[in-house]
Structure formats: structure tokens, C-alpha cells
ROVORO-188936 format. One record per residue (C-alpha): residue in one letter; residue number from 1; x, y, z. Coordinates in steps of 0.05 Angstrom, whole numbers. Layout:
   res     n     east    north       up
     a   NUM        X        Y        Z
...
This chain:
   res     n     east    north       up
     m     1     -704     -252     -445
     f     2     -658     -294     -383
     p     3     -623     -360     -400
     t     4     -661     -421     -365
     q     5     -604     -468     -363
     p     6     -561     -451     -314
     d     7     -507     -503     -335
     s     8     -488     -462     -401
     s     9     -418     -456     -418
     l    10     -399     -392     -371
     l    11     -422     -431     -305
     n    12     -387     -496     -317
     g    13     -337     -519     -258
     l    14     -385     -478     -209
     n    15     -402     -505     -143
     a    16     -472     -497     -115
     e    17     -454     -438      -70
     q    18     -413     -400     -127
     l    19     -468     -416     -182
     a    20     -522     -383     -129
     a    21     -478     -328     -122
     v    22     -467     -315     -190
     t    23     -531     -321     -214
     w    24     -567     -287     -165
     p    25     -631     -243     -172
     p    26     -622     -172     -195
     q    27     -631     -146     -121
     s    28     -572     -126      -72
     a    29     -526     -190      -44
     l    30     -476     -190        3
     v    31     -428     -252      -14
     l    32     -383     -280       46
     a    33     -328     -304       11
     g    34     -281     -347       49
     a    35     -210     -349       40
     g    36     -190     -390      -26
     s    37     -262     -392      -40
     g    38     -260     -369     -111
     k    39     -287     -295      -93
     t    40     -251     -270     -159
     r    41     -281     -321     -204
     v    42     -351     -309     -172
     l    43     -351     -232     -183
     t    44     -325     -238     -255
     t    45     -368     -290     -269
     r    46     -420     -248     -243
     i    47     -410     -191     -286
     a    48     -407     -241     -348
     w    49     -477     -264     -331
     l    50     -502     -202     -327
     l    51     -482     -183     -394
     q    52     -489     -246     -425
     s    53     -564     -260     -402
     g    54     -592     -192     -422
     q    55     -600     -172     -351
     a    56     -548     -107     -362
     g    57     -513      -70     -411
     v    58     -433      -53     -405
     g    59     -456       20     -390
     s    60     -503        3     -329
     i    61     -452      -37     -296
     m    62     -396       -8     -244
     a    63     -347      -44     -211
     v    64     -299      -35     -156
     t    65     -236      -65     -132
     f    66     -183      -38      -84
     t    67     -124      -49     -126
     n    68     -107      -32     -200
     k    69      -77     -108     -208
     a    70     -142     -132     -185
     a    71     -181      -87     -239
     k    72     -138     -105     -289
     e    73     -139     -177     -278
     m    74     -215     -171     -279
     q    75     -221     -134     -349
     t    76     -169     -187     -379
     r    77     -212     -248     -350
     l    78     -277     -207     -376
     g    79     -254     -197     -446
     a    80     -235     -272     -451
     m    81     -309     -296     -429
     i    82     -356     -258     -463
     p    83     -346     -219     -537
     v    84     -362     -152     -503
     n    85     -311      -95     -504
     v    86     -309      -81     -428
     r    87     -261      -22     -433
     s    88     -313       31     -427
     m    89     -337       -5     -368
     w    90     -330       35     -301
     l    91     -288      -13     -272
     g    92     -228       11     -223
     t    93     -212       26     -153
     f    94     -251       72     -107
     h    95     -199      123     -123
     g    96     -192      110     -196
     l    97     -271      119     -206
     c    98     -273      181     -173
     h    99     -213      209     -210
     r   100     -248      182     -278
     f   101     -315      213     -250
     l   102     -283      282     -224
     r   103     -242      290     -293
     l   104     -314      286     -325
     h   105     -347      335     -278
     h   106     -286      382     -258
     r   107     -326      446     -268
     d   108     -377      429     -222
     a   109     -327      403     -174
     g   110     -287      467     -173
     l   111     -226      438     -210
     p   112     -185      458     -272
     s   113     -190      407     -329
     s   114     -117      395     -320
     f   115     -114      377     -246
     q   116      -60      332     -224
     i   117      -62      285     -170
     l   118      -11      289     -100
     d   119       17      218      -79
     s   120       32      215      -12
     g   121      110      242      -20
     d   122       81      306      -67
     q   123       31      313       -5
     l   124       78      315       42
     s   125      126      367       12
     l   126       64      407        1
     i   127       56      411       84
     k   128      128      423       96
     r   129      127      485       49
     l   130       53      502       78
     l   131       85      502      156
     k   132      145      539      135
     s   133      107      591       99
     l   134       59      598      163
     n   135      124      596      207
     i   136      103      538      248
     a   137      159      497      277
     e   138      166      421      260
     e   139      172      414      337
     i   140      105      440      348
     i   141       65      413      288
     a   142      104      351      254
     p   143       85      348      177
     r   144       77      277      181
     s   145       29      287      241
     l   146      -10      344      196
     q   147      -13      298      134
     g   148      -44      242      178
     f   149      -95      292      208
     i   150     -114      319      141
     n   151     -128      253      113
     a   152     -163      223      171
     q   153     -213      275      174
     k   154     -225      264       92
     e   155     -236      196       97
     a   156     -279      205      149
     g   157     -320      259      109
     l   158     -306      318      144
     r   159     -275      391      128
     a   160     -234      438      175
     g   161     -296      480      182
     k   162     -340      423      207
     l   163     -288      412      260
     e   164     -282      434      332
     a   165     -220      443      374
     a   166     -219      414      442
     d   167     -153      443      456
     f   168      -96      496      424
     h   169      -60      437      393
     t   170     -121      413      355
     r   171     -136      482      336
     k   172      -76      494      300
     l   173      -84      433      264
     i   174     -149      456      242
     e   175     -128      528      224
     c   176      -69      486      171
     f   177     -119      440      145
     a   178     -160      494      120
     e   179     -112      534       91
     y   180      -75      466       57
     d   181     -145      461       27
     k   182     -131      538        0
     w   183      -71      521      -29
     c   184      -92      458      -64
     n   185     -149      486      -96
     r   186      -95      547     -121
     e   187      -45      506     -149
     g   188     -101      454     -180
     v   189      -79      394     -137
     v   190     -119      337     -105
     d   191      -90      289      -51
     f   192     -118      218      -57
     a   193     -171      225        2
     e   194     -192      295      -37
     l   195     -210      244      -96
     m   196     -264      208      -50
     l   197     -283      272       -8
     r   198     -304      318      -64
     s   199     -335      265     -109
     y   200     -381      248      -52
     e   201     -388      331      -46
     l   202     -407      335     -112
     l   203     -460      278     -118
     q   204     -487      303      -50
     s   205     -501      366      -74
     n   206     -519      361     -140
     e   207     -582      328     -149
     t   208     -584      321     -219
     l   209     -519      297     -223
     r   210     -533      243     -168
     r   211     -598      223     -206
     h   212     -564      203     -278
     y   213     -508      160     -251
     q   214     -568      129     -204
     n   215     -611      118     -263
     r   216     -543       99     -306
     f   217     -519       46     -256
     n   218     -570      -13     -249
     h   219     -508      -56     -220
     i   220     -458      -41     -175
     l   221     -399      -97     -151
     v   222     -356      -87      -91
     d   223     -295     -137      -76
     e   224     -256     -139      -12
     f   225     -318     -103       20
     q   226     -297     -113       83
     d   227     -238      -59       75
     t   228     -285        2       60
     n   229     -286       62      106
     k   230     -338      100      127
     l   231     -331      150       64
     q   232     -330      104       12
     y   233     -393       68       30
     a   234     -428      130       39
     w   235     -406      141      -31
     l   236     -425       79      -56
     k   237     -496       87      -21
     l   238     -501      157      -62
     m   239     -479      121     -132
     a   240     -526       68     -118
     g   241     -594      102     -101
     e   242     -658       64      -74
     h   243     -659       24     -137
     a   244     -591       -3     -157
     a   245     -572      -77     -138
     v   246     -507      -75     -100
     f   247     -471     -143     -102
     a   248     -413     -135      -45
     v   249     -365     -194      -32
     g   250     -319     -194       28
     d   251     -299     -227       85
     d   252     -316     -203      155
     d   253     -257     -251      183
     q   254     -205     -218      138
     s   255     -220     -149      155
     i   256     -151     -126      186
     y   257     -139      -52      166
     r   258     -171      -12      214
     f   259     -112       31      216
     r   260     -126       47      149
     g   261     -200       70      164
     a   262     -232       10      147
     h   263     -300      -10      178
     v   264     -316      -73      186
     g   265     -384      -57      208
     n   266     -405      -35      133
     m   267     -421     -106      112
     t   268     -476     -110      173
     a   269     -500      -38      158
     l   270     -506      -58       74
     m   271     -545     -124      101
     k   272     -597      -71      132
     e   273     -598      -13       95
     f   274     -609      -60       27
     h   275     -659     -108       57
     i   276     -611     -160       51
     e   277     -641     -221       91
     e   278     -577     -273       93
     p   279     -509     -263       61
     i   280     -491     -312        8
     k   281     -438     -359       40
     l   282     -375     -384        2
     e   283     -342     -441       42
     q   284     -311     -494       -2
     n   285     -239     -480        4
     y   286     -191     -496      -59
     r   287     -126     -467      -27
     s   288     -109     -502       39
     v   289     -110     -581       69
     g   290     -154     -594      122
     n   291     -115     -593      182
     i   292      -95     -512      164
     l   293     -174     -500      156
     t   294     -184     -535      223
     a   295     -144     -493      260
     a   296     -159     -432      222
     n   297     -239     -443      236
     i   298     -231     -455      310
     v   299     -183     -399      319
     i   300     -229     -351      287
     a   301     -290     -371      324
     n   302     -267     -337      382
     n   303     -282     -280      353
     g   304     -357     -246      374
     d   305     -398     -203      326
     r   306     -387     -245      265
     l   307     -432     -262      205
     g   308     -404     -331      219
     k   309     -379     -386      161
     n   310     -335     -447      162
     l   311     -294     -466      116
     r   312     -292     -538       85
     t   313     -247     -573       37
     d   314     -254     -639       -3
     a   315     -178     -645        0
     e   316     -142     -687       47
     s   317     -117     -671      122
     g   318      -49     -662      103
     d   319       15     -658      144
     k   320       -7     -624      212
     i   321       21     -561      231
     r   322       90     -558      256
     f   323      108     -510      321
     f   324      175     -500      347
     s   325      192     -459      411
     a   326      257     -439      402
     a   327      307     -422      460
     t   328      323     -350      420
     d   329      313     -316      362
     y   330      371     -340      319
     d   331      356     -405      339
     e   332      284     -395      310
     a   333      323     -368      246
     m   334      369     -425      241
     f   335      305     -473      246
     i   336      267     -436      186
     v   337      331     -435      150
     e   338      344     -513      163
     e   339      280     -531      139
     a   340      273     -490       77
     k   341      342     -518       56
     s   342      302     -594       75
     l   343      247     -580       35
     q   344      291     -553      -19
     r   345      323     -618      -28
     e   346      263     -649      -32
     g   347      241     -614      -89
     k   348      201     -556      -69
     r   349      216     -485     -101
     l   350      239     -432      -47
     d   351      191     -384      -82
     e   352      136     -426      -59
     m   353      153     -409       12
     a   354      138     -349       61
     v   355      163     -322      120
     l   356      109     -286      160
     y   357      115     -236      218
     r   358       76     -188      254
     s   359      124     -126      246
     n   360      179     -108      201
     a   361      223     -109      262
     q   362      228     -179      269
     s   363      254     -180      196
     r   364      330     -169      213
     v   365      348     -244      240
     i   366      317     -278      192
     e   367      347     -243      139
     q   368      414     -257      173
     a   369      410     -332      177
     l   370      388     -330      110
     f   371      444     -293       85
     r   372      498     -328      122
     s   373      469     -401      108
     g   374      462     -373       30
     v   375      393     -386       11
     a   376      360     -334      -30
     y   377      303     -293       -5
     k   378      265     -226      -23
     i   379      238     -180       20
     y   380      155     -167       -5
     g   381      135      -95      -23
     g   382      202      -59      -27
     l   383      207        8      -55
     r   384      150       25     -115
     f   385      174       40     -187
     y   386      137      104     -185
     e   387      165      128     -112
     r   388      240      127     -123
     q   389      266      190     -130
     e   390      296      189     -200
     i   391      229      174     -226
     k   392      192      225     -182
     h   393      243      278     -212
     a   394      231      253     -287
     l   395      155      258     -275
     a   396      161      332     -241
     y   397      189      364     -311
     l   398      125      323     -346
     r   399       79      362     -293
     l   400      115      427     -297
     a   401      107      422     -380
     v   402       35      419     -375
     n   403       16      454     -314
     p   404       81      505     -293
     d   405       42      531     -232
     d   406       41      464     -198
     d   407       88      500     -142
     n   408      100      418     -122
     a   409      131      396     -179
     l   410      172      460     -179
     l   411      203      458     -116
     r   412      229      382     -133
     v   413      263      398     -186
     i   414      279      472     -193
     n   415      356      452     -162
     v   416      356      373     -184
     p   417      400      371     -215
     a   418      441      418     -183
     r   419      437      478     -224
     g   420      466      532     -168
     i   421      400      557     -147
     g   422      412      562      -62
     t   423      360      564       -9
     r   424      358      638      -16
     t   425      338      645      -88
     v   426      283      592      -73
     e   427      268      632       -5
     n   428      265      701      -46
     i   429      218      662     -105
     q   430      175      639      -49
     t   431      174      707      -18
     a   432      149      740      -83
     s   433       97      687      -85
     q   434       60      697      -25
     e   435       72      776      -36
     q   436       37      778     -104
     g   437       -8      728      -97
     i   438       18      682     -156
     s   439       46      614     -168
     l   440      124      597     -161
     w   441      122      596     -232
     q   442      106      660     -248
     a   443      151      688     -189
     a   444      209      652     -221
     c   445      194      679     -294
     g   446      189      750     -261
     m   447      261      747     -236
     g   448      291      767     -299
     a   449      369      768     -314
     k   450      375      790     -242
     a   451      378      705     -236
     a   452      407      676     -289
     k   453      406      602     -266
     v   454      332      616     -251
     a   455      323      637     -318
     a   456      365      573     -347
     f   457      314      537     -320
     v   458      255      570     -332
     r   459      287      560     -405
     i   460      285      486     -400
     i   461      209      485     -375
     e   462      189      532     -434
     q   463      230      488     -482
     m   464      184      424     -468
     r   465      119      464     -460
     q   466      131      488     -532
     q   467      138      411     -552
     i   468       72      382     -530
     g   469       27      372     -588
     l   470       98      366     -631
     l   471      136      307     -593
     s   472      108      243     -582
     l   473       95      224     -506
     p   474      165      177     -506
     e   475      199      229     -538
     l   476      173      283     -485
     m   477      193      227     -430
     h   478      262      228     -465
     s   479      269      300     -464
     a   480      250      303     -391
     v   481      302      256     -374
     h   482      357      280     -415
     d   483      348      354     -439
     s   484      335      364     -357
     g   485      401      334     -347
     l   486      378      274     -297
     m   487      411      230     -337
     e   488      475      262     -341
     s   489      482      282     -270
     y   490      470      210     -244
     r   491      520      178     -285
     n   492      574      237     -270
     a   493      554      222     -193
     k   494      596      185     -149
     g   495      581      117     -122
     d   496      538       64     -157
     n   497      480       99     -198
     q   498      461       47     -248
     d   499      397       29     -217
     r   500      377       94     -216
     i   501      399       99     -292
     d   502      365       34     -309
     n   503      301       64     -276
     l   504      303      127     -312
     e   505      308       85     -382
     e   506      252       44     -360
     l   507      205      107     -354
     i   508      217      114     -422
     n   509      201       48     -443
     a   510      133       58     -395
     a   511      125      120     -442
     i   512      132       78     -505
     e   513       92       18     -484
     f   514       27       69     -454
     k   515      -29       75     -493
     p   516      -82      128     -476
     e   517     -139       94     -495
     d   518     -126       33     -450
     s   519     -126       83     -382
     n   520     -199       89     -371
     f   521     -210      154     -396
     e   522     -255      139     -450
     t   523     -305      190     -430
     i   524     -271      252     -401
     p   525     -286      319     -422
     e   526     -292      330     -501
     d   527     -231      389     -490
     l   528     -196      346     -450
     q   529     -192      288     -500
     h   530     -176      331     -558
     s   531     -120      367     -521
     p   532      -45      362     -538
     a   533      -24      354     -468
     f   534      -77      294     -461
     p   535      -25      236     -469
     i   536       19      271     -415
     l   537      -43      279     -369
     a   538      -60      206     -381
     f   539       11      179     -365
     l   540       17      216     -305
     s   541      -54      209     -280
     n   542      -34      133     -295
     a   543       27      134     -249
     a   544       -3      167     -190
     l   545      -57      118     -192
     e   546      -13       55     -195
     s   547       41       81     -154
     g   548       15       34     -104
     e   549       26      -29     -136
     n   550       77      -68     -122
     q   551      130      -80     -182
     a   552      155     -156     -195
     g   553      217     -177     -177
     s   554      275     -207     -219
     g   555      245     -284     -227
     e   556      301     -310     -182
     e   557      272     -361     -140
     a   558      272     -339      -66
     v   559      242     -350        0
     q   560      194     -286       10
     l   561      194     -243       70
     m   562      136     -196       86
     t   563       89     -175      145
     v   564       25     -215      154
     h   565       -5     -140      122
     a   566       33     -155       62
     a   567       13     -220       55
     k   568      -61     -218       47
     g   569      -81     -246      -17
     l   570      -20     -291      -26
     e   571      -16     -362      -20
     f   572       42     -404       -6
     d   573       54     -475      -17
     t   574       87     -468       49
     v   575       85     -423      108
     f   576      128     -398      159
     l   577       98     -362      222
     s   578      149     -336      260
     g   579      153     -290      321
     m   580       82     -321      352
     e   581       97     -296      421
     e   582       50     -258      465
     g   583       61     -184      465
     r   584       84     -192      395
     f   585       28     -229      358
     p   586      -25     -207      385
     s   587       15     -142      389
     e   588       18     -113      458
     m   589      -14      -48      438
     s   590      -73      -84      408
     l   591      -82     -106      480
     a   592     -101      -45      498
     e   593     -144      -18      439
     h   594     -218      -30      432
     g   595     -229      -81      383
     g   596     -160      -96      378
     l   597     -156     -162      399
     e   598     -207     -181      343
     e   599     -168     -151      299
     e   600     -106     -186      319
     r   601     -148     -250      314
     r   602     -166     -237      242
     l   603     -103     -227      228
     m   604      -72     -292      254
     y   605     -139     -317      203
     v   606     -106     -295      148
     a   607      -33     -316      170
     i   608      -54     -386      179
     t   609      -96     -393      109
     r   610      -39     -367       63
     a   611      -15     -433       68
     r   612      -31     -492       19
     q   613        1     -548       36
     r   614       54     -540       99
     l   615       45     -490      158
     y   616      105     -480      215
     i   617       93     -435      266
     s   618      150     -417      317
     m   619      167     -372      373
     a   620      223     -355      412
     q   621      227     -358      491
     q   622      280     -300      484
     r   623      299     -247      423
     m   624      338     -185      420
     l   625      297     -129      391
     h   626      324      -58      391
     g   627      382      -74      425
     q   628      342     -105      494
     t   629      331     -175      515
     q   630      257     -191      510
     f   631      232     -259      537
     g   632      169     -287      508
     i   633      121     -335      528
     v   634       77     -375      473
     s   635       20     -329      437
     r   636      -54     -342      462
     f   637      -73     -355      388
     v   638      -29     -414      382
     e   639      -54     -447      451
     e   640     -126     -441      415
     i   641     -103     -485      364
     p   642     -127     -557      378
     p   643      -74     -600      397
     q   644      -96     -651      339
     v   645      -72     -615      280
     m   646      -10     -594      315
     h   647       55     -633      312
     p   648      106     -604      365
     l   649      180     -600      346
     s   650      206     -584      411
     p   651      171     -584      484
     h   652      114     -531      487
     t   653      138     -495      556
     r   654      126     -425      580
     h   655      179     -386      605
     t   656      170     -314      631
     a   657      248     -309      636
     p   658      291     -368      627
     k   659      347     -368      674
     t   660      369     -432      689
     a   661      376     -477      621
     a   662      378     -412      578
     a   663      429     -389      622
     k   664      473     -443      594
     d   665      459     -439      523
     p   666      520     -410      485
     v   667      480     -365      441
     v   668      446     -334      499
     e   669      520     -319      538
     s   670      540     -291      464
     y   671      480     -246      480
     k   672      499     -227      545
     k   673      579     -209      532
     p   674      584     -148      495
     q   675      611     -166      434
     s   676      667     -124      400
     y   677      655      -86      330
     d   678      729      -53      319
     g   679      731      -30      383
     f   680      650      -10      387
     r   681      590      -49      410
     i   682      510      -46      396
     g   683      478       -1      451
     q   684      542       46      453
     n   685      529      125      448
     v   686      584      161      402
     r   687      584      222      369
     h   688      608      251      295
     a   689      629      310      275
     k   690      562      322      223
     f   691      510      279      251
     g   692      519      299      324
     t   693      504      244      383
     g   694      479      180      364
     v   695      471      107      396
     i   696      499       37      356
     i   697      436       -3      341
     d   698      466      -59      303
     a   699      542      -76      271
     l   700      571     -119      223
     d   701      640     -156      240
     k   702      677     -141      166
     g   703      749     -165      187
     q   704      798     -101      184
     s   705      742      -61      204
     a   706      660      -58      219
     r   707      598      -27      189
     l   708      562        8      252
     t   709      488       24      236
     i   710      476       86      284
     n   711      409      119      305
     f   712      426      197      304
     g   713      364      212      325
     k   714      339      283      288
     a   715      400      267      229
     g   716      361      197      219
     i   717      398      126      222
     k   718      461      122      184
     d   719      512       56      164
     l   720      575       83      173
     d   721      643       37      158
     t   722      690       53      221
     k   723      747       52      168
     f   724      723      113      141
     a   725      678      149      184
     v   726      705      192      257
     l   727      669      167      310
     e   728      678      180      388
     a   729      652      146      449
     v   730      615      188      493
């Protein structure tokens, strides 16, 4: 029996559009959810409605999100809305659900029950080993290039055997791809792209398994559908079959991840293939004031091939969008700083202000201005917890404890901390491994007494292996951190390593707080559930799957700095959109790509709709980037905003190369004069005994010395103090 009254407590507060979406009949639908229209609430309430009305059971619903954070938030909301245990529901990211699927059917997928997931760094390490074993120099095939090639092919649903080579280089890439798959299969590891591809291949080839899941899941709900790639959509179609109702929520105007493989055409394909006549449109915006929405609507209307919607609000028009055209990038940065300080004096919080830019290269001068003005700031999206060096070292010890044949993990820590195992010894182990067709661990064990230092390392791992089942997960983590020598090495190392020490201690805390039963592993194979290694496997898999999540900061009130891409999904009272020059936003590269300008305009739409109350847009007629002066004219996107919602704070003039007025500006003049930093200048070529020849790309005067940022090419970018570093001008 379905409820006959749509005003049940579950539906209270929904507007007419949201109500129509939540109570949609049990058939497929595309919900076109504009920015700030309450899509998360609609998706969560839809699941609760299906369960409460008896249209679906917990086991017949699959919900797909794009981040673990969104999945956990949805699970928490559902638990508060309905008296149903939703932990057993298939709710998670694409990769998380495919991981769960492969754990359940690892034999059918040709995987060991204890298979491990390679994150991006581990995958790159394996590729480097592969290229070295094949005697392919990095100058011929760069490891990152091969990594990108492999992932791109997998995300397109292609194996090496299905690819054709148009030239010699491509043929070598394909051969390396094929060999890479062999290595992964031998070591019992999968990368992120493999999780999706192998799940898709198993569903496609195994009719019995495919029918089982198609009969099981009557309702499949997908968040951020505009970000799906072709393989993810193909996987969804196999799961849905002909009878499941697919409820997809997305916004084609916010499709900004084409560089990651996102295919906005999936939205049109969904409507055609699942017989959806019209999308449900959520156009009521609960975030931004009227003038901001007017700007967003008019800018995005310049894109063709849209499904079409128009955001509206019951809020007032609010402040007009403030536009500032600065003479230089330093002037632009100081304008942002002064406005932020002014708003703070009015009682506005710094953490409700964000500075957005098209590329990370634009942040330096803004950071410098904020720092010199004493305004606290944070770069959003720094290095993630599980990607930090010391954390990956500790987890590698755990990985070896449950699977000593994990060559990648062994190579990471065989001499970390340093225990006197040199490169030649490692090469001998690798040679024995290749000649005998065995793992590196087996080769290391076979070296015997002639390699005492290797034997000592083997004993550390063997001791940890013997403790599995006897010690708890936190105790095993403590062993990985302390018995391995990691903690002691950081405590004894020169320099300030307190952050690394704190991180290792936090990793032990994470193990204490971790509950395997809360990690969506309820239906994995029985033999693995009852294995003594199960808590470790669950923790390692959870760490790998969550490695893409940003960690929260210390809570200090600070202005947030980030790229527009990083800002998607966030909102702030005040947004400063900087660097709005033609060729910068839209980017020069996008103008030469098919569909590039349209994607840049969608990115502009995302940037505008991050602001709740106040939006600043700024540009610089002249800016310094990479040691060169660049001149700019206002972005076409700014000119697309109607003048009635804009308030110019300076003359809106066009400049291709300011000559008269700009030449008299003292700030501009300071750029023209090569400033000296302890006898060196930006752009100067220098030579270092260890790093070779490089070019100075940035500098900071420290009074008695200078800190120089130097690009040494193959040796990378280094920060050197002239007080200590011996540099020779070239």
C-alpha cells in the first residue's frame, strides 16, 4: 500500500518541484537540479520515500555517489529520517560499489580474496618498475604518460588486446599496457580504473550474475550524473537491465570534468535509452541572491545543446556584482585583501570568503598579498592524509603483513627507514624474481644468510604476520609504526618532523576508531569475513577508497583559496573571482578545443553560483606569470553579464598592452626593473654543484640573504637560501 496523502512528515518543507521528484512513480527519471536547488535533500528523501511507502526494500535499492563524504552524509540523513538499518544498503561511490562487488565475486573475476587496491602513487611506482624491467628509458616513455594512457583506455572500457597502434610509440604503450595487466594479476592488485572495468566485464560476460543483480535492484539512484564517464554509464545499464528504475540527479550546466572523462552526453542518452520524455527541473535556488542568479542564467544561456533550466529565487535582488579592473596583478591582489579586511571589520567571517582562480599558478601573488597584510588564509585541497609519505610507508608494512607478495609495498619500505639495503641488493632481488618467476618477497626470503640486512627486514614482516589474529588492528598499526622503526627514524632525523610524527600517531588513532562492520563489507565472502586478516583488509581498502577525500583543517578562521574546479559543491557568503582575462578564463587552450569554450562557460557558471550574498569579479590588465609580463583584456564571460546587475569599481577599459598610463604606474615600473635578491634576479640562469643548471623563477628577500626558487629541470624545483647554497651565475 502506498501513502495516499503527499503531506506526510517526510515530505514537509518540499517545494512543488522537489515533491514531484521525490514522489515520482517507480519508473526512470532525470532530475535536472540547478545549483543550490536542494538536490541532496531530494535524492535522500526519494530513498526514504521508496522505503517508507513500501515500493522498495533496503536490499533492492542501489545509490551511487561521487565521493565517500557524500555517501556517508546520505547514510546519516537516511538513518535520521526512517527507522530502518540502511548500512546494508548498496550505497557508495562507483569505485566503492565495484570494490564491494569484486570482493563478493573475486573468484569469478579472477582475483585473490585478499586483493589490494593501488592508489595513484602506488600505480605509478609499479609502472616505473615495469619500464625498468623492460629496459625502456623514461625519455622514451614517461611513467606518468603511460599511467595516463592506461587509465584512459580502461575508463573507455578497452584492454590492450582491443587497441590498434597507429605508430611505433603507440605500439610500445600498448605493449606496456598488456605487460602492466600481467604484473597486476600476478601481484593480486587492482588500480582504481580496474575496479570499474573488471566489474563491467564480469557483469557483461556472466549472464547468471547479471540477471541476479538486475532482479535484485529495482531502484538505482545516481548523484552528480553529469560527471559520469562512458564506462560508468555502461556499468549502470548492465546493473539496471530492462526493468530497474534509474533515478539520476544532475546538472548539465555544471559538467566541468571532461578532462577526467566525464561525458555530459550521458544525460541525453539516459533520456533516450530509459524512455524519459522530459526531465524534472529543480529551478528554485535556496543559495544566492537575485542579481547573482541573473548573471549565472544569462551567462550559461550562451551555451548550446543544453537541456535547459532557469534558476529563480524568492530572495531579494541583493548587492550588484562588483567588478574591478586592476592595472596589475598585485593591484588586483591588494584590492581583494582590502575588501576582505573591510568585510571582516563589518563582522563578516573570513572562512565565509573564498578567492577563486582558474589555475593554481595565479595564487602566488594573492597569497603574498594576504601574508603581507596579516590576513589568514588556507589553500583548499592540500596533500591528503592517506597520501602523505609517512602514512603510505606505515600502510605498506600492513599490506605486506597480509600479502607479502605485494611487490609495490615491499619496494616502498624495504629500506625505509634506512637499514643499509642498497640499490644493488634490491636489483639482485628483482633479477631473481624475474628469472625464477616468483614475487620479490619470495626472492628476498631465498637470499638467506648472505644478505643479513635483507633477512632482518624479512624478520620484521614475519613477526607482523605472526601477530595477525593475536593482536587487534590498533596494536598491529602500532607495530607497523614503531616496530618497523618508522617513528624512531622521524624522531631522530634532522629538521622539523613533528608533523610526520603527529600524522603517524593519528594513523594509530584512526585504527582505534575504525569499525570493520561500518565499512560496507556486510556481504563479502564468508571465508574473508571470518579471516583473522579481515580487519586489516577492511582498513586498507577503506584507506585506499577514501584517499581522495580532503581532510578538514584546524578550524582556524581564514580566507579560502582554491581553483574553480575545487570549489564545485561548496558555497560561501562572499566570493572573489579573480583573473578574469581573455585567454586565462576562458583558458587559451580551451579556445582551440572542440567544446572547450562551452565547458569553460559551465565552469564560469559554477564559479558564479558559489556566492550566496556578494560576488566580486576582478581582472588585471598586466600580470607576471612564469617570469614574464602578460597583458590582458577582459574575459568574454564578464561581458556576457548584463550591466544592470554589475557595479564597476574602476573604469571598464580594454587594454592589449598598456603603454602610457601603465608605464607611469610605480608598481608596473618595479616589474620592469630587474630587482636584486642578494646579487641574483628572477629569470637568471644559475648552476649548483648537485642539481646542475637552473633558472630562478621566484625570490624572497630575507635581509641578510635571499630564498630563491629555482627550476633545475630534471632535478625539479628547489627552494635554496643564498646564505647556505653555493650558486654560480651562468
